[in-house]
PLY file of the C-alpha trace (Angstrom):
ply
format ascii 1.0
element vertex 294
property float x
property float y
property float z
element edge 293
property int vertex1
property int vertex2
end_header
-0.20 0.09 -0.75
1.98 3.31 -1.01
1.95 5.45 1.84
0.35 9.02 1.68
3.04 11.57 1.51
2.78 14.16 4.82
0.48 16.95 2.69
-1.95 13.57 2.46
-2.11 13.10 6.09
-2.65 17.15 6.97
-5.98 17.56 8.34
-8.51 19.95 5.71
-8.57 23.38 7.08
-11.78 23.75 9.70
-14.18 26.44 7.68
-13.98 29.89 7.74
-16.15 31.76 10.99
-18.26 33.93 9.21
-19.28 37.05 11.04
-21.70 37.16 13.98
-22.26 33.02 13.88
-22.69 31.66 17.46
-20.88 28.25 18.42
-24.05 25.42 18.94
-25.18 25.34 21.88
-23.83 21.73 23.78
-27.76 19.25 23.99
-27.29 19.74 28.71
-25.48 16.75 30.03
-24.18 15.59 27.63
-20.91 17.08 28.55
-18.15 15.93 29.95
-17.93 16.87 32.87
-21.76 16.46 33.45
-21.22 13.43 32.70
-18.50 12.33 34.94
-21.18 13.78 36.98
-23.69 11.92 36.84
-21.44 8.97 36.91
-20.41 10.02 40.46
-24.11 10.42 41.60
-24.64 6.92 40.59
-22.30 5.21 42.59
-22.56 7.21 45.53
-26.58 6.14 45.18
-25.32 2.65 44.82
-23.48 2.50 48.05
-26.17 4.46 50.07
-28.34 1.71 52.01
-31.88 2.27 50.08
-34.19 3.70 52.87
-36.94 1.64 53.72
-40.18 2.99 52.70
-42.85 4.34 55.19
-45.90 3.07 55.72
-48.85 5.53 55.30
-50.75 6.75 58.77
-53.70 8.05 58.11
-54.46 11.49 59.08
-55.50 11.79 62.75
-54.53 8.13 63.60
-51.59 7.10 65.93
-48.60 5.49 64.22
-47.96 2.12 65.50
-45.03 1.83 68.56
-42.59 -0.22 68.26
-42.51 -3.11 69.96
-39.55 -3.84 72.24
-38.08 -6.94 73.27
-39.17 -8.43 76.10
-36.58 -9.13 78.33
-36.04 -12.79 80.36
-38.53 -12.59 83.60
-36.27 -13.02 86.69
-36.59 -16.28 88.83
-38.51 -15.80 91.83
-37.29 -16.17 95.01
-37.72 -19.30 96.61
-40.37 -18.84 100.14
-38.94 -18.77 103.23
-38.51 -21.59 104.79
-38.66 -21.29 108.52
-36.21 -23.45 110.42
-37.44 -27.10 112.14
-37.72 -26.26 116.26
-35.85 -29.08 116.94
-32.96 -27.41 115.56
-33.64 -24.05 117.14
-33.93 -25.90 120.62
-30.74 -27.85 120.15
-29.15 -24.27 119.14
-30.40 -22.70 121.94
-28.60 -25.57 124.06
-25.56 -25.65 123.25
-24.86 -21.66 123.01
-26.43 -21.64 126.83
-23.68 -24.04 128.01
-20.78 -22.21 125.91
-21.88 -18.59 127.42
-23.48 -19.61 130.78
-22.28 -16.40 132.44
-23.43 -14.24 129.10
-24.62 -10.04 129.68
-24.35 -7.13 128.63
-20.14 -6.46 128.52
-21.05 -2.40 128.90
-20.45 -1.22 132.87
-23.02 0.18 134.56
-24.23 1.06 138.01
-27.87 1.70 137.65
-30.52 2.11 134.43
-29.18 6.15 133.13
-25.57 4.53 133.24
-26.08 2.11 130.99
-28.37 4.07 128.82
-25.68 6.13 127.83
-22.78 3.61 127.37
-25.14 1.95 125.00
-26.02 5.49 123.69
-21.75 5.99 123.61
-21.26 2.49 122.00
-22.64 3.08 118.74
-20.10 2.78 115.50
-17.35 2.25 119.28
-15.84 -0.48 120.66
-17.83 -2.01 124.41
-13.44 -1.42 126.20
-13.55 2.22 124.80
-17.21 3.11 126.35
-16.01 1.22 129.93
-12.14 3.48 129.22
-14.52 5.86 129.30
-17.36 6.02 131.30
-15.69 5.93 134.80
-14.43 9.39 134.96
-17.92 10.19 132.62
-20.21 9.20 135.76
-18.19 10.96 138.38
-18.69 14.05 136.51
-22.25 13.89 135.70
-24.28 11.28 138.51
-27.42 12.07 137.04
-29.88 13.10 134.43
-29.73 17.04 135.75
-25.99 16.50 136.12
-25.98 15.70 131.72
-28.19 18.55 130.73
-26.86 20.99 132.75
-23.10 20.21 131.17
-21.02 21.70 129.10
-21.33 20.97 125.46
-17.04 21.87 124.78
-16.58 19.81 128.15
-18.74 16.32 127.39
-17.44 16.52 124.34
-14.20 16.44 125.00
-14.95 13.70 127.58
-16.46 11.82 124.55
-13.76 12.15 122.05
-12.03 9.30 122.03
-15.85 7.00 120.80
-16.25 8.88 117.73
-18.61 11.20 116.44
-18.14 12.38 119.98
-19.83 16.08 119.01
-23.06 13.94 118.02
-23.02 11.29 120.82
-22.85 14.81 123.60
-25.70 16.48 121.75
-27.69 13.10 121.84
-26.54 12.65 125.20
-27.10 16.43 126.63
-31.15 16.26 124.38
-32.07 12.74 126.16
-31.52 13.51 129.50
-33.43 17.24 129.27
-36.27 14.82 127.90
-35.96 12.18 131.08
-36.31 14.66 132.81
-39.06 17.07 131.31
-41.19 14.04 130.35
-40.36 11.41 133.40
-38.18 12.69 136.43
-34.98 12.45 135.55
-36.25 8.40 135.11
-35.10 5.83 132.60
-38.96 4.78 131.30
-39.88 1.14 131.15
-41.49 0.61 128.19
-39.50 0.44 124.66
-42.45 2.71 123.13
-40.93 5.11 125.72
-37.49 5.26 124.60
-37.92 4.77 121.36
-39.09 8.36 121.46
-36.03 9.90 123.78
-33.63 11.31 121.55
-30.07 9.12 120.14
-32.46 5.89 121.37
-33.25 3.57 118.73
-34.92 -0.47 119.29
-31.64 -1.98 119.83
-30.28 0.59 122.42
-33.63 0.49 124.27
-34.45 -3.47 123.63
-30.21 -3.14 125.59
-32.15 -0.82 128.33
-35.23 -3.19 128.81
-33.29 -6.75 129.07
-30.08 -5.73 131.31
-31.87 -2.63 133.68
-35.46 -3.92 133.72
-35.61 -7.36 132.67
-37.73 -7.03 130.20
-37.15 -9.66 127.19
-35.85 -7.84 124.14
-33.96 -8.71 121.12
-30.95 -6.30 120.14
-30.03 -6.81 116.67
-26.61 -5.74 116.54
-23.57 -7.02 113.56
-23.46 -10.37 115.53
-26.62 -11.00 115.39
-27.60 -10.12 112.12
-24.68 -11.92 110.94
-25.10 -14.54 112.67
-29.06 -15.77 112.27
-28.66 -15.77 108.36
-25.69 -17.84 108.88
-27.96 -20.46 111.12
-30.39 -20.27 108.43
-32.70 -19.15 111.30
-33.77 -16.06 108.83
-32.54 -13.69 105.84
-33.33 -10.95 106.63
-30.83 -7.97 106.31
-32.13 -4.39 107.94
-32.43 -5.04 111.88
-36.08 -4.01 112.48
-37.24 -7.14 110.28
-34.37 -9.50 111.66
-35.81 -8.29 114.92
-39.09 -9.35 113.58
-38.61 -12.23 112.36
-36.41 -13.79 115.43
-39.20 -13.42 118.36
-42.02 -16.26 116.58
-39.39 -18.71 116.90
-37.38 -17.75 120.43
-38.39 -18.68 123.52
-39.55 -15.25 124.88
-37.89 -15.92 127.65
-35.14 -16.33 125.90
-35.19 -13.28 123.80
-32.40 -10.76 126.19
-29.81 -13.42 126.28
-30.02 -14.80 122.94
-28.53 -11.69 122.17
-25.48 -11.65 124.65
-25.22 -15.61 123.82
-24.44 -14.02 119.52
-22.70 -11.38 120.16
-19.91 -13.32 121.87
-19.91 -16.56 119.71
-19.54 -14.25 117.08
-16.44 -12.61 118.60
-14.79 -15.16 119.09
-15.58 -18.44 116.87
-17.81 -17.25 114.01
-16.15 -13.49 112.82
-17.35 -12.30 109.74
-14.58 -14.18 107.57
-13.33 -16.82 107.78
-15.03 -18.59 111.02
-13.82 -21.20 112.90
-15.68 -24.32 111.88
-13.85 -27.05 113.46
-13.76 -25.38 117.37
-17.69 -24.35 116.34
-20.04 -26.29 119.24
-23.17 -25.63 116.49
-21.33 -26.90 113.19
-24.20 -29.91 113.41
-26.17 -27.86 113.63
-25.62 -24.97 110.99
-26.16 -24.97 107.35
-22.98 -22.53 107.00
-25.32 -20.11 104.67
-22.80 -18.07 102.98
-19.73 -19.30 104.08
-17.14 -19.37 101.11
-13.72 -20.24 103.43
-13.95 -21.53 106.55
-10.91 -22.20 109.46
0 1
1 2
2 3
3 4
4 5
5 6
6 7
7 8
8 9
9 10
10 11
11 12
12 13
13 14
14 15
15 16
16 17
17 18
18 19
19 20
20 21
21 22
22 23
23 24
24 25
25 26
26 27
27 28
28 29
29 30
30 31
31 32
32 33
33 34
34 35
35 36
36 37
37 38
38 39
39 40
40 41
41 42
42 43
43 44
44 45
45 46
46 47
47 48
48 49
49 50
50 51
51 52
52 53
53 54
54 55
55 56
56 57
57 58
58 59
59 60
60 61
61 62
62 63
63 64
64 65
65 66
66 67
67 68
68 69
69 70
70 71
71 72
72 73
73 74
74 75
75 76
76 77
77 78
78 79
79 80
80 81
81 82
82 83
83 84
84 85
85 86
86 87
87 88
88 89
89 90
90 91
91 92
92 93
93 94
94 95
95 96
96 97
97 98
98 99
99 100
100 101
101 102
102 103
103 104
104 105
105 106
106 107
107 108
108 109
109 110
110 111
111 112
112 113
113 114
114 115
115 116
116 117
117 118
118 119
119 120
120 121
121 122
122 123
123 124
124 125
125 126
126 127
127 128
128 129
129 130
130 131
131 132
132 133
133 134
134 135
135 136
136 137
137 138
138 139
139 140
140 141
141 142
142 143
143 144
144 145
145 146
146 147
147 148
148 149
149 150
150 151
151 152
152 153
153 154
154 155
155 156
156 157
157 158
158 159
159 160
160 161
161 162
162 163
163 164
164 165
165 166
166 167
167 168
168 169
169 170
170 171
171 172
172 173
173 174
174 175
175 176
176 177
177 178
178 179
179 180
180 181
181 182
182 183
183 184
184 185
185 186
186 187
187 188
188 189
189 190
190 191
191 192
192 193
193 194
194 195
195 196
196 197
197 198
198 199
199 200
200 201
201 202
202 203
203 204
204 205
205 206
206 207
207 208
208 209
209 210
210 211
211 212
212 213
213 214
214 215
215 216
216 217
217 218
218 219
219 220
220 221
221 222
222 223
223 224
224 225
225 226
226 227
227 228
228 229
229 230
230 231
231 232
232 233
233 234
234 235
235 236
236 237
237 238
238 239
239 240
240 241
241 242
242 243
243 244
244 245
245 246
246 247
247 248
248 249
249 250
250 251
251 252
252 253
253 254
254 255
255 256
256 257
257 258
258 259
259 260
260 261
261 262
262 263
263 264
264 265
265 266
266 267
267 268
268 269
269 270
270 271
271 272
272 273
273 274
274 275
275 276
276 277
277 278
278 279
279 280
280 281
281 282
282 283
283 284
284 285
285 286
286 287
287 288
288 289
289 290
290 291
291 292
292 293
């Protein structure tokens, strides 16, 4: 095939533009830029998830609520079975043999001194209270002396028992009410005692049981913990524990039962690692909540 000459490969000259004649407008969407934009929009639309078509809701009608997945129902707590009377009797007899001289550890000579010492024993050991009370009772021998005491001096005398400001305030307020309502004497009923400032059910039951010989269950940390560990109750609130123990314990043993558990909780059935190998109640104890023992 013959080669074309350079002149033959030259492009033809464009037509001369006539004056006044404009270039024809390109068709919309046909330019390169428009084509690139259209392809880009199509690609991005392909990547986006398709929108879910909304159902038409008639005017004035409430839209349907989305149904939530229901949580599985929690298993019901098994009903507490009260302990067998025979086991309770065996526990009481063993405690009686182990602690025949159980009594309150707070030293006192009259009901007022026991009331003041019990108020001071909150968040404090009985040993510390017994170190403070001799000088305190020598300085303030009766309710009138406590009521008229200088607050700063009283606070300083009870400082080592902790929370001394609140305790000094409670002691003074309690003694003022004793003078105004009870002639300076400590009342002998639970309702009258708990109405005094700084006196709760625990303090009232200590005074009734140890000062007047009136039965009452004192629920402190040891009594609440051991009652649950022995399977006598599963309550944790002190008031609920007290009412749960009342029907299963003989009334005449209410006060001494509290002293038994307090002594047993301090010596043998301690909180973290109880000495189960040396416990006289081991054969009658379900050891509820015990994970490690000695």
